N, C-alpha and C positions, 0 to 999 in steps of 0.2 A: 242602535246598531248592535247586532249580536254576532260574535265570532263563531263560525261553524267548524272550522278546523284551523290548526296551527302547526306548522312545521318549523321546528327550531334547528338551526344550523350553528355549529360551533367549530372553532379550529384551535388546535393546540400547537404550541411551538415547543419543541423538545430541545434540550441542550444535550442531546444524546450523540454518541459516536456511531450509531447505526440507524438506518432508516427502515430496516426490516426486523421482525422478530427473529432472533438468532436460533429459535427452536423450530418454528414452522415455516419460516422464510416469507410469510405474508407481510405486507407493509404495516408499519406501526400506524394506527389510525383507521385501519380497516379491520375486518373480522378475522379471528384466528381460524384454523382448520376445523376445530370443533363446531364453532358457530356457523361456518359455511356449510358443513355437512348437515346441520340441523336447520338450515335455511332461515336463520334468525334474521329478523328485520332490524333489530337493534344493533348498535355498535359494541364491539368487544372492548373491554377496558385494557389499556396498556399501562405498564408501570416501568419506571426507570430507577436504577440504583443511584441513590444520592450520595453514596460514598465518594469522597473526592478522588479516590484512585480508580474508580470504575464508573462509567456512565452508560452501561449497556441497557437497552430497553427490550422488553418482552411483553407479550400478551399475558394478562393475568391467568387465563385458563391454561396456557402453556406451562407457566411456572407451577401452578397448583397440581398439575398432572405429574410433574417431576418430583415435587417436594411435599408429598402427602404427610409424612411423619418425620421429616428430617430438618436439621437446622438449615436455614436458607442462606445459600451462597450463590454468587453469580456463576452460572454454568460455563461461561467463557473463561473467566479469570480466577474463579474460586475465592473471590473477596467477599467478606461478610456483607449481607444485604442490609441496607438502611434505607428507610422510606419515611422521611420526615415531612 
């Protein structure tokens, strides 16, 4: 038997206080605005601040557009970003 195609499905469970990216307002787990405009077929990565005072989630592309050369802080609460 030979596998001709394979579609992998995964689900993530976030311990986040928001279900949407607070920058582009698209749902966490779906594509950001940039990936939607590029009609990307892959899923955009989402990240969550693991600082115990902040549990906000964002799309990785949305954060990198904001913080090109700056120290990373949560855009909502201005707490230092930690991603352990």
